[in-house]
N, C-alpha and C positions, 0 to 999 in steps of 0.2 A: 406805179404810188400806193404805201400801204396807209392807211388809219388805224390808228392805237385808239384801239376805245371801249368804254363800256356800258351799255345801256342799262337806263334810262336817262344818262345823265347827258350833257349838252354835245355829248357824241354826235346826239340826234343830227343836231345844225348841219356839221360837215355832210355827213351821210346822206341826208336829205339832197344837200346840195351836190352830192357825187351820183344819187341815182337820180337828178334831173339832168344832170352832164350827161350821163350815159355813157359816162368811161368807166374803164377798167380800173377797178382796185382792190387792192389786198386789205381786207380786215384782220387786224391782231387785235383778237381779246384781252383785255388788260381787266383781269379778277379782283377790281379793288375791296370787296370783303376777304378776300385773301392776301391782302397785302402788295401784289405784284407792282404796283403800282411805287411801292416805295424800294423796289429793287435797285441794284446796283445798274442793273442792264438799263431798264427804264429812266432814271434819275439821269442818265448822261443824257436821255433824249429831253428831258425836260425836268432842270432842275424842280420845279415847284411840286412834282411828285401828281401833276393832275392827268389826268386826259379832257377832251383830245389831243391828240399828233399829227399832223400829215408829213410824211415822208418822202419827199418826193425828188428824187435823185440825191445831188448835195443838199438840198433844201428842207432842214427840219423846221415844223412851224409849232407850236401851239396856241392856245387861245381863239375857241371857234369860230370865233365872228372873224378874224386877221385868216385866217383859215378859207371860209365861205368868201372872203371879198378875194384871196387870190385866186381859189378855183374861177369864179365870176370872170377877173381879168384875164387869167391863164387860157379860156374859151370865152373870148368877146365873142364870138359868132354867133354865138347861143343867146345873146340878148338878157342876160338875166342883172345886167349891172351896164347903165345909161352910162353914153359918153356926153353928152350936153353936161356944160357944167351944172344948169338951173336943176339938170332932173337927177344929177347925182346929190346935188348938195338935197335933194327932197328924201333921197334914200340914205343919205348920212345921217341927216337930220332923225329921220325913225331908227333908224340903228343904234342911235346913242340914246335914245329916247327910251328906248324900248331894255338897253342893258343898263342903265342910271337908274332909271326910274320905276321900270315896272321888275326884271332881273335882281336890283340889290336888295329891294325887302323879302322876295320872294328866297335869295337865300339866308337873308336870315332867318326866316322862318324855319328853314331847314335844316340849320344849323343848330340852334335853340330848342328845335321837335325831336331832330331825331341822330344828328350825323356827332355832336358834341359826347364827350362823356356826360351823365346825368347831372355831376356835381359841377358842371362848368356852365351847365343850361339857365338861361334868365328869362324865366316866363314871360316876364315884363315888357322884353325887348317882342315876346313873337307880338304882344299888341299893338307895341310901336309900329311893328313892322306891316302888322296888318291895317292899320290906318294908311301908314304912307303908303300901301298898293291903293287904299279904297281912294285917295285923297287924287292919284294920279290916271287910274284906270277909266276916268270917265273923259279923261282927253283922247284915248283910243279908239272910246266907242264913240264918241261924237266925228271921228275922223274915218271911223269904219260904217257909219251910217248912211247907206245909200249908195258906198263905192266896194267895190271888191275886190281890189289890192289897196295897200296902204300908201304905197309913194308914188301912185301914176293910176294910167290907163291898163297900165300889166303887171306880171307876176317878176318881185326882182327879190334881191338876196334879204332886201330888209322883209319881204314877206314869208322867209323860211325861217329865218331871227324870230319873227312876234310870233311866230303859228305856236312855236315850239315852246314860247317865253306863257303864250295865253293858256299851252294847253298843263305846263305847270301849274300857272295859278288857277286853272278849273280843277286839277287835282287835288290842290289847297282849300278849295269851296269858295274862293274867290270872285267868280265867274256869271254866280246864280241871278245877278239882278243889272246884269250886259247883253242884251240879246244880241245886238249887233256883234259883240264880241264872241260873244257863242256862235252866232252862224256863219261868221269868216274864219273858226276854227274847224267849224266844223268842212267848209267847203275847202281850206286849203289841206286839210287831211285827206279829200275826198279825190285828188288830183292823183294820176295813175301809179305817177313814181313815188308816192310820199312816206314816210317812214313807216315802221308803228309807232304808234303812239305811246305815251309815257307807261300807260295801267297796261297794254300791250308788251310792253319792255319789263316790263318788273317780273308777270306772267313766263317771259321767256329767262328769266334767269333764276326762275325760282320753281324751271320745273327740271 
């Protein structure tokens, strides 16, 4: 398997999954600041020009959540994805909540503060996105209060996706009023196979 990645992007999610699974893979660094994601070679893998991309034999798969789900299903003996319908529904529920209600405003903030050319940034959208995030994060805060994992009594793919997203929120200074979320974040990144946190990944690419 090959993982086309660039820290500190959402590439961290499939890297975390692979490290937890303890399966060998080749890391292929796609240097976004140098525009390597827009090269002809990379666009053949993902016409959207985004990382991560997983190549496993003849399968070429993009979208970080799709990749972690695929990996969990490929290695069911590791137990990161329940087979019971109700337990699986809980995992799906929190995966979808994470990418729609938490990640979406964080992505808007990133685009309008650093990713888009300055002339295209809309400061008002940053304020709205921060408000959208603050409206939704109490839901996850309540869920995590007194509960070690988000979708049951053991770690699942939903935790790897959520922990990265909360780390992103923490870097955006949106978690200071949510102690259960911060404690969860510290627990998850304290796992032996956890990847670098976003701040450390930034240091790695700047070295």
